[in-house]
ZAKOLMI-345969 format. One line per 10 residues: for each residue z, x, y of N, C-alpha, C. Coordinates in steps of 0.02 Angstrom, whole numbers, plus 32768, in hexadecimal, padded with zeros to 4 digits. Example, Ala and Ser with C-alpha at 12.3 -4.5 7.8 and 13.67 -1.06 7.14 Angstrom:
residues 2
8186:8294:7EE4:8186:8267:7F1F:8186:8294:7F5B | 8162:8282:7F90:8165:82AC:7FCB:818A:8285:8002
//
This chain:
residues 255
4675:3B80:3002:46A5:3B6D:302E:46CE:3BA9:3028 | 46FF:3B9B:3059:4727:3BD6:306B:4777:3BC7:306C | 4795:3BD8:303A:47DF:3BC6:303B:4805:3BFB:3064 | 4830:3BDA:30A0:486E:3C08:30AD:48B3:3C0E:3094 | 48D0:3C2A:3092:4922:3C37:3069:4949:3C37:30A5 | 498D:3C29:30C3:49AF:3C3C:30EB:49F9:3C40:30C4 | 4A2F:3C84:30B7:4A60:3C8C:307D:4A77:3CD4:30AF | 4AC0:3CC7:30AE:4AEA:3CD3:30D1:4B2F:3CCB:30D4 | 4B61:3CE2:30E7:4BBC:3CD1:30E6:4BBA:3CA5:3110 | 4BE8:3C58:3102:4BF3:3C3F:312E:4C0E:3C47:3154
4BE9:3C24:31A6:4BFB:3C33:31F7:4BD4:3C6D:31F8 | 4B99:3C71:31F0:4B5F:3C89:31FD:4B42:3C88:3225 | 4B26:3C34:322D:4AEE:3C29:324D:4AB9:3C00:3223 | 4ACD:3C00:31DA:4A97:3BF3:31A4:4A76:3BA9:31CE | 4AA0:3B7D:31B1:4A74:3B2B:31BE:4A59:3B2F:3213 | 4A6F:3B47:3247:4A47:3B58:3272:4A06:3B89:3278 | 4A04:3BC8:3263:49D8:3BDC:3251:49B0:3BBB:322D | 49B3:3B89:31EF:498D:3B5D:31E3:496B:3B24:3212 | 499A:3B12:3243:4965:3AE2:3259:4954:3AFE:3292 | 495B:3B31:32AE:4924:3B36:32D8:4906:3B5E:32C5
48EE:3B8F:3279:48AC:3B79:325E:4888:3B3B:324C | 48A3:3B03:3239:487E:3AD2:3232:485A:3ACE:3280 | 4893:3AB7:32A3:4872:3AA6:3305:4841:3AE4:330D | 4839:3B22:32FC:47ED:3B49:3313:47AD:3B2E:32EA | 47B3:3B3D:32A3:4797:3AFB:328D:4777:3AC3:32A3 | 47A4:3A9E:329D:478D:3A50:32B0:475E:3A52:32FF | 4794:3A80:3348:477B:3A83:3393:4715:3AB2:3373 | 472C:3AC8:332F:46D9:3B00:3339:469F:3ABE:330F | 46AE:3A91:32F7:469A:3A67:32E3:4682:3A86:328A | 46B2:3AA3:3279:46AD:3AD4:322E:46D1:3A8D:31FE
46B1:3A46:3206:46E5:3A1F:31C6:46AC:3A08:31AB | 46D1:39D2:317E:470A:39AE:3176:4740:39F6:314A | 4783:39F9:314E:479D:3A16:313D:47F2:39F5:3107 | 47F2:3A1A:30D8:4830:3A24:30AE:4874:3A26:30B9 | 4896:3A25:30CB:48DC:3A41:30F5:4901:3A24:30A5 | 492C:3A5C:308A:4932:3A48:303A:498F:3A69:3063 | 49BB:3A49:306A:4A14:3A4E:3060:4A2A:3A61:301E | 4A2C:3AA1:302E:4A32:3AA1:2FCF:4A77:3ACA:2FE7 | 4A9E:3ACB:3013:4AF7:3AEF:3025:4B2B:3AA3:3032 | 4B47:3A8D:2FEB:4B79:3A5C:2FEB:4B8E:3A38:302F
4B9F:3A76:303F:4BB7:3A3D:3089:4B95:3A0D:3093 | 4B4B:3A0E:30AF:4B2A:39EA:30AE:4B25:39EF:30FD | 4B11:3A0C:3136:4B23:3A06:317B:4ADE:3A0B:31A5 | 4A8B:3A1F:3186:4A5B:3A2E:319C:4A4D:39EA:31BA | 4A59:39B7:31A2:4A50:3967:31B3:4A6C:3977:320C | 4AAC:398C:3214:4AC7:3965:323E:4ABF:39A1:3275 | 4A9D:39D6:3260:4A8B:3A14:328D:4A31:39DF:32A7 | 4A13:39E4:327C:49E9:39BE:328E:49D0:3973:32A8 | 4A0F:395C:32B0:4A1C:3926:32E7:49F7:38D7:32B8 | 49FB:38D3:3271:49E6:38A3:3250:4A1C:389B:320C
4A03:384B:3204:4A33:382B:31DC:4A39:3861:3191 | 4A59:3863:3170:4A6E:387E:311D:4A4D:385E:3101 | 4A0E:385C:30D6:4A18:3832:3085:4A3F:384B:3051 | 4A35:3814:3023:4A67:3819:2FF5:4A4D:3862:2FCB | 4A8D:3888:2FBC:4A93:38D8:2F8E:4A60:38C9:2F48 | 4A3D:3905:2F3D:4A42:38FF:2F08:4A75:38F5:2ECC | 4AA7:390F:2ED7:4AE1:3924:2E9E:4AF2:38E1:2EA9 | 4AFA:38B8:2EDA:4B14:3853:2ED4:4AF1:383E:2EB0 | 4A9F:3841:2EB6:4A8B:3824:2E85:4A85:3829:2E2B | 4A89:386F:2E32:4AA3:3891:2DF0:4ADB:3879:2DD7
4B1C:3883:2DEC:4B43:3855:2DE9:4B44:3821:2DD5 | 4B1F:37D3:2E0B:4B1C:37A9:2DF1:4AEB:3792:2DB4 | 4AAC:37A3:2DB3:4A8A:378D:2D77:4ABD:37A6:2D52 | 4ADC:37EA:2D40:4AE7:37FB:2D03:4B30:37E1:2CDA | 4B38:37CD:2D0F:4B8D:379F:2D04:4B7B:3748:2CF0 | 4B3D:3738:2D07:4B2E:36F4:2CFE:4AE4:36ED:2CDB | 4AD3:36FE:2CB9:4AA7:370C:2C83:4A72:36D3:2C5C | 4AB8:369E:2C3E:4AB0:3651:2C36:4A82:3635:2C60 | 4A85:3657:2CA3:4A55:3616:2CCE:4A17:3640:2CF3 | 49FB:3667:2CB2:49C1:367C:2CB5:4984:364B:2CB3
4955:3654:2CFB:492C:3613:2CE7:4900:3610:2C98 | 48F6:35DD:2C7B:48CD:35E0:2C47:488F:3608:2C44 | 4893:3618:2C03:4852:365C:2C03:4857:3692:2C2B | 4888:369B:2C31:488C:36D3:2C5B:48E8:3723:2C5F | 48BD:3747:2C3B:48F7:376D:2C1C:4912:3789:2C72 | 4957:37C6:2C42:496D:37DE:2C91:494B:37F9:2CC2 | 4938:383D:2CA1:4902:3869:2CC7:48D6:384F:2CEA | 48B7:3812:2CD9:487A:37EB:2CFE:489E:37CE:2D47 | 48D9:37B4:2D28:4901:3790:2D58:4916:37B7:2D8C | 4939:37F4:2D83:4954:380B:2DAC:4916:3834:2DDF
48DB:3849:2DC0:48A8:3861:2DE1:4899:381C:2E33 | 488E:37EA:2E15:4891:37BD:2E33:48C1:37B3:2E65 | 48E9:37A3:2E56:4925:37B0:2E6D:4944:37FF:2EA3 | 491E:3820:2EBB:491A:3879:2EE1:48F5:385E:2F11 | 48A0:384F:2EF1:4881:382E:2F1E:4882:37FA:2F41 | 48C7:37E0:2F3C:48C7:37B0:2F66:48EF:37AE:2FB0 | 4927:37DE:2F8C:494F:37FD:2FBE:494D:382C:2FF3 | 48FC:3845:2FF4:48DE:3878:3015:48F3:3852:304D | 4900:3866:308B:48FB:3852:30D0:48BC:386A:3104 | 487F:3830:310A:484A:3849:3125:4864:3833:3169
484A:3879:3199:4854:3879:31EB:4800:388C:31F7 | 47FD:3883:3241:47BA:389B:3254:47B3:38F8:3257 | 478E:3900:3225:477B:3943:320C:47A8:3969:31E3 | 47CD:3944:31D0:4809:3959:31A7:480B:393D:3176 | 481A:394B:312C:4850:3929:310F:48A0:395A:3107 | 48C2:392E:30E8:4915:3956:30D3:490B:393B:3092 | 493F:3965:3056:4946:3945:301A:49A9:3984:3027 | 49D1:3962:3024:4A12:396F:300F:4A1B:3968:2FDD | 4A3D:39A1:2FCC:4A5D:39D4:2F77:4AA1:398F:2F70 | 4AD7:3998:2FA5:4B08:398D:2FB4:4B4D:39B4:2F79
4B82:39A5:2F79:4BB5:39C5:2F67:4BED:398C:2F22 | 4BF0:39BA:2EE6:4C11:398F:2EB8:4C44:3975:2EC3 | 4C7D:3961:2EB0:4CD1:3953:2ED0:4CF2:396C:2E87 | 4D17:3996:2EBA:4D3F:39C2:2E8E:4D24:3A09:2E5D | 4D39:3A14:2E48:4D11:3A67:2E30:4CDF:3A5D:2DF7 | 4CA9:3A2D:2E06:4C70:3A1A:2DDB:4C3F:3A54:2DD1 | 4C20:3A50:2DAF:4BE4:3A70:2DAD:4BB8:3A55:2DC2 | 4B6C:3AA2:2DF3:4B47:3A89:2DF7:4B05:3A8D:2DCC | 4B22:3AA6:2D82:4AE5:3AB7:2D7E:4A98:3A75:2D68 | 4ABD:3A4D:2D47:4A96:3A0B:2D52:4A4D:39FA:2DA2
4A82:39F0:2DB1:4A65:39F5:2E02:4A50:3A2C:2E0C | 4A57:3A6A:2E0E:4A31:3AA5:2E19:49F0:3A8C:2DFD | 49EE:3A7B:2DA5:49A8:3A82:2D9F:4984:3A43:2D9E | 4991:3A19:2DBA:4981:39DB:2DD1:4955:39F3:2E06 | 4978:3A20:2E3A:4969:3A3C:2E7B:492B:3A62:2E80 | 4920:3A72:2E49:4900:3ABC:2E3D:48BF:3A97:2E1F | 48C3:3A65:2DE9:489F:3A33:2DD1:4876:3A0E:2DFA | 4884:39F8:2E2A:4865:39C5:2E65:4840:39D8:2E98 | 4874:3A38:2EB5:4857:3A53:2EDB:481C:3A6F:2EC6 | 47F8:3A80:2E81:47CD:3A7C:2E5F:4783:3A5B:2E87
47B8:3A11:2E6D:476C:39F1:2E76:475C:39D1:2ECB | 478E:39C0:2EDF:47A3:39BA:2F2B:477A:39EB:2F65 | 4776:3A25:2F5F:4778:3A6C:2F74:4715:3A5D:2F86 | 4707:3A3F:2F55:46B0:3A48:2F56:4699:3A24:2F82 | 46B5:39E8:2FA0:4690:39CD:2FE0:46A9:39C4:3024 | 46CD:3A10:3026:46F0:3A2D:305F:46DA:3A6A:3067 | 46C6:3A87:30C3:46A2:3AE9:30C9:46E4:3AF1:30CC | 4718:3ADD:30D3:4764:3B09:30DB:47A7:3ACD:30CC | 47BB:3AFB:308C:481D:3AE3:307F:4837:3B0D:309B | 4875:3B12:30C6:48A7:3B1A:30E6:48E0:3B14:30C0
48F5:3B50:30A3:493E:3B3C:3079:4985:3B5D:30AA | 49BF:3B1E:30A9:49EE:3B43:30B4:4A1B:3B45:306C | 4A33:3B93:306B:4A6F:3B91:3027:4AA9:3B8B:302A | 4AC7:3B90:3001:4B1B:3B9A:300C:4B33:3BCC:302E | 4B5D:3BD4:3040:4B94:3C14:3072:4B90:3C58:3035 | 4B93:3C4A:2FEC:4B99:3C75:2FB7:4B72:3C8D:2F8C | 4B80:3CB3:2F62:4B47:3CD0:2F2D:4B32:3CAC:2EFE | 4B73:3C6C:2EE8:4B50:3C3B:2EA8:4B10:3C20:2EB7 | 4AFC:3BFA:2ECF:4AD5:3BD7:2ED6:4A81:3BED:2ECE | 4A82:3C2E:2EF2:4A3D:3C6D:2ED4:4A41:3C69:2E98
4A98:3C8F:2E7B:4A92:3CB5:2E34:4A97:3C6C:2DF9 | 4A81:3C28:2E22:4A57:3BFF:2DF6:4A16:3BF1:2DEA | 49F0:3C1A:2E11:49BB:3C2B:2E10:4991:3BED:2E3D | 49C3:3BBD:2E5C:499F:3B7D:2E79:4947:3B9C:2EC0 | 495E:3BD8:2EC1:4948:3BDB:2F01:490F:3C21:2EE0 | 48FF:3C23:2EAA:48ED:3C5E:2E7E:48A9:3C74:2E97 | 4879:3C56:2ED1:4841:3C5A:2F0D:4834:3C53:2F3B | 4849:3C7A:2F62:482D:3C93:2FA3:4822:3CAC:2FCF | 47F4:3C95:2FFD:47C2:3CBF:3022:47D9:3CF7:304D | 4821:3CDB:3067:4839:3CEC:30AC:4876:3CE6:30A4
48A2:3D1A:308E:4901:3D16:3094:4912:3D2F:30CB | 4934:3CF2:30FA:4965:3D27:3120:49B0:3D10:3116 | 49CE:3D66:30F9:4A0F:3D77:310D:4A3D:3D60:3156 | 4A46:3D30:3148:4A81:3D23:3190:4AC8:3D54:319A | 4ACF:3D77:31CB:4B22:3D8A:31D9:4B18:3D99:321A | 4B5A:3D91:321E:4B7D:3DA3:3264:4BA5:3DFD:3270 | 4BB7:3E0C:32BD:4BCD:3E43:32AE:4BF6:3E69:3299 | 4C12:3E59:324C:4C46:3E5E:322E:4C3F:3E6D:31ED | 4C5C:3EA4:31EF:4C64:3EC0:31AE:4C5B:3E9C:3166 | 4C8F:3E5B:3174:4C8A:3E24:3126:4C3B:3E05:3125
4C32:3E02:3164:4BE5:3DCA:3161:4BB0:3DF6:313D | 4BB0:3E47:3164:4B80:3E75:3148:4B8A:3E83:30F6 | 4BC9:3E82:30E0:4BC8:3E9C:309A:4BAF:3E47:307D | 4BC4:3DFD:3094:4B99:3DDC:3052:4B57:3DE8:3069 | 4B3E:3DE3:3084:4AFD:3DF4:309C:4AD0:3E43:3066 | 4AFD:3E63:3066:4AFB:3E93:305C:4AF5:3E8C:2FFD | 4B26:3E4F:2FC6:4B2E:3E4E:2FAC:4B01:3E1C:2F89 | 4AE1:3DE3:2FBB:4AAF:3DB5:2FB3:4A79:3DDC:2F9F | 4A60:3E11:2FC8:4A2C:3E3B:2FB7:4A28:3E6C:2F76 | 4A63:3E76:2F74:4A7A:3E8F:2F1D:4A4D:3E68:2EE6
4A66:3E39:2EE4:4A5B:3DF8:2EC3:4A15:3DE3:2EC5 | 4A00:3DE8:2EFE:49A2:3DD7:2F06:497F:3E09:2ECF | 499D:3E4A:2EDE:4970:3E80:2EC3:498F:3E81:2E7E | 49C7:3E64:2E5F:49D0:3E5B:2E20:497C:3E43:2DD6 | 496E:3E57:2DC7:4930:3E34:2DAC:494E:3E1E:2D67 | 4983:3E10:2D63:49A6:3DE7:2D06:49A2:3D9D:2D3C | 49B6:3D9B:2D6F:49B9:3D64:2DA5:4971:3D40:2DA5 | 4942:3D5E:2DA9:48FC:3D43:2DB3:48E9:3D29:2E01 | 4915:3D2F:2E22:4916:3D0F:2E68:48F0:3D42:2EA6 | 48A0:3D19:2EA4:4867:3D2D:2EBD:486A:3D1A:2F17
486D:3D66:2F29:4876:3D63:2F7A:4839:3D9C:2F96 | 4803:3D7C:2FAC:47DD:3D93:2FC8:47EF:3DCC:3010 | 4802:3DB8:303B:480B:3DE6:3087:4854:3DB2:3099 | 4886:3E00:3081:48B7:3E09:30AA:48D0:3E1A:30E8 | 48EB:3DE2:3102:4910:3E11:3157:496D:3DFF:3161 | 496C:3E2C:3171:49B4:3E37:318C:49B8:3DFE:31E1 | 49E9:3DC5:31D6:49E0:3DA8:320F:4A43:3DB2:3244 | 4A1F:3DC2:326D:4A6E:3DE1:3297:4A62:3D9D:32CD | 4A9E:3D74:32BF:4ABA:3D42:32E2:4AE6:3D50:332A | 4AD1:3D60:3355:4B03:3D6B:3388:4B2B:3D2F:33AF
4B48:3D23:337B:4B5C:3CD8:3392:4B88:3CCC:33B8 | 4B9F:3CF5:33BF:4BF6:3CFD:33F2:4BF1:3D25:3413 | 4BB1:3D3A:3422:4BA1:3D65:3467:4B9B:3DB0:344C | 4BBD:3DBF:340F:4BBD:3E0C:33FE:4B78:3E20:3408 | 4B70:3E6A:3415:4B4C:3EA9:340A:4B39:3EA4:33C2 | 4AFD:3EAC:33A0:4AFA:3EB6:338A:4ADA:3F07:3378 | 4A86:3F1F:3394:4A72:3F56:33A3:4A64:3F7C:3350 | 4A81:3F9B:3331:4A69:3FAC:32F7:4A95:3F95:32BD | 4AC0:3F6D:32CE:4ACD:3F45:329C:4ABC:3F33:3252 | 4AD9:3F58:3222:4AA8:3F32:31E5:4A6A:3F63:31CC
4A60:3FA0:31EA:4A1E:3FD5:31DC:4A3B:3FE1:31AF | 4A73:3FEA:3194:4A8A:400D:314F:4A78:3FE4:3128 | 4A4D:3FAB:3126:4A2B:3F75:30DF:49F7:3FA3:30DF | 49DE:3FBE:30E9:498A:3FCF:30F8:496F:3F8F:3105 | 4955:3F63:311E:4937:3F2A:3126:491F:3F13:317B | 48E4:3F04:3181:48CB:3EEC:31B1:48FA:3EBD:31DC | 490F:3EC4:3215:4944:3E7E:323D:492F:3E6F:3263 | 4955:3E43:3272:4949:3E31:32D1:4986:3E13:32F5 | 4981:3DFC:3312:49C3:3DEA:332F:49B7:3DAA:334A | 49F9:3D68:334C:49EA:3D2F:3366:4A22:3D33:339B
4A0E:3D3B:33DB:4A39:3D2C:3429:4A55:3D12:3425 | 4AA1:3D0E:3446:4AC3:3CEA:3464:4AA0:3CAC:347C | 4A9D:3C4D:3483:4AA6:3C3A:3481:4ACE:3BFC:34A7 | 4AD8:3BFE:34D8:4B18:3BDF:34DE:4B00:3B84:34EF | 4ABA:3B7B:34F7:4AAC:3B27:34C8:4AAD:3B13:348C | 4AAF:3B4D:3477:4AB5:3B46:3433:4B1C:3B24:3410 | 4B2E:3B50:3448:4B74:3B4E:342B:4B8A:3B1B:344A | 4B79:3B01:348C:4B80:3AC3:34AF:4B79:3A89:3474 | 4B4C:3A99:344F:4B19:3A46:3435:4B53:3A50:33FD | 4B5C:3A71:33CA:4B84:3A88:3392:4BE0:3A69:33B4
4BDE:3A55:33D5:4C1C:3A59:33E9:4C29:3A0A:33F7 | 4BEE:3A03:3413:4BE7:39A6:340F:4BC3:3984:33D3 | 4BCC:39A4:33B2:4BA3:3999:3366:4B63:3982:3370 | 4B22:3997:339B:4AE9:3982:33B9:4AAB:399B:3385 | 4A6B:3975:3381:4A48:39AD:3356:4A48:39E8:3383 | 49E1:39FB:3350:49D4:3A29:3372:498D:3A27:3398 | 495F:39E1:338E:490E:39E8:337A:4913:39D7:33C0 | 492E:39D4:33EE:4902:39C3:3430:493F:39FC:3452 | 4949:3A2B:344A:495B:3A6A:344F:4914:3A81:3489 | 490A:3AA7:34BB:48FC:3ABE:3503:48C4:3AE8:34D9
4887:3AEF:34DA:485E:3B3A:34D1:4870:3B6B:34F0 | 4895:3B6C:3501:4894:3BB8:3540:48E6:3BBA:351D | 490B:3BAE:34F8:4940:3BAB:34D8:4945:3BEE:34B1 | 495E:3C27:34D0:4966:3C68:34A2:4971:3C77:3467 | 4998:3C42:3435:49A1:3C58:33FA:4949:3C38:33C1 | 493C:3BF5:33F5:48ED:3BE5:33D8:48CD:3C0E:33D8 | 48AD:3C29:3417:4883:3C68:342A:488F:3C91:340B | 48BA:3CC3:33F3:48CF:3CFD:33B5:48AB:3CD0:3385 | 48C4:3C95:3355:48A5:3C93:3320:486A:3C7C:3312 | 485C:3C51:3350:4811:3C56:333C:47DB:3C9A:3348
4802:3CC9:3384:47D5:3CEF:3376:47C1:3D31:3353 | 480F:3D20:331F:4803:3D4B:32D3:47D8:3D45:32AF | 47F7:3CF5:329C:47EA:3CD0:3282:4794:3CD1:3274 | 476D:3CB7:32A9:471B:3CB6:3293:4703:3CF8:329E | 472E:3D33:32A1:471F:3D87:3283:4711:3D88:3252 | 4745:3D75:3224:4755:3D74:31DF:4726:3D4C:31BA | 470A:3D03:31E0:46DD:3CED:31D4:46A9:3D02:31CD | 4698:3D19:31FD:4654:3D3D:321B:463B:3D71:31F3 | 466B:3DB3:31DC:467A:3DCA:3194:4655:3DD5:3154 | 4684:3D77:3153:467E:3D64:30F7:4630:3D4A:30F1
4608:3D3D:3133:45E0:3D12:313B:4588:3D57:3134 | 45AB:3D9D:3161:4581:3DC6:3150:4590:3DEA:310A | 45C5:3DE3:30E0:45D0:3DF7:3092:4599:3DB7:3086 | 4588:3D7B:3086:4565:3D6B:304B:45A0:3D20:303D | 45D8:3D25:3051:460E:3CF2:3038:4600:3CB1:304F
//
């Protein structure tokens, strides 16, 4: 099983990059794929163009507030596991699990714990897991994404975006947090057509660019999904070529 995570500042195209990664794997028949939307904004389903299942946070809230309605002979933990499995949206070649958003200033600790616990079980059924993480650092620090084979740190050619990627990198390398990331790449998104060139080289990470793709912009403006994106899409081509090169290196290393 290969786990791929995407993290970065909001507005850097994280969710789009996740969808392109899923699309590249899907068209190469590297399936089934488990897509995990661990960003509270929960936009991955929309970008994929599929209906959004009930979220993990909604299930936790519902079950914990209605313990009296548990089925006879079933404790809360077993019922939660049953409900979470029901909440997985099954699609051709890939499934989607959505974490969701708490109401108000709620804490994600319990939901994070459940996601981590159930991912450990679920991921064994998939050769690839692709996870869209929240824009900030909190989700990583709570260890939901504690084990990743590949981590894409997304940025656009701005100082604040690069600073966010740098802070996430520092956190990933903090041994006290036990976040295991095998290969880390800086993915520079030229989403507005800004030239990237040597942008981000100071992070001393292998890097590649996602070229400006007008069709991605048009689809975003119209709220259209990406799963029928043409094969010659510049953005999809860049993701496909770089991703498969990384996967090839992992294979040679015996992972």
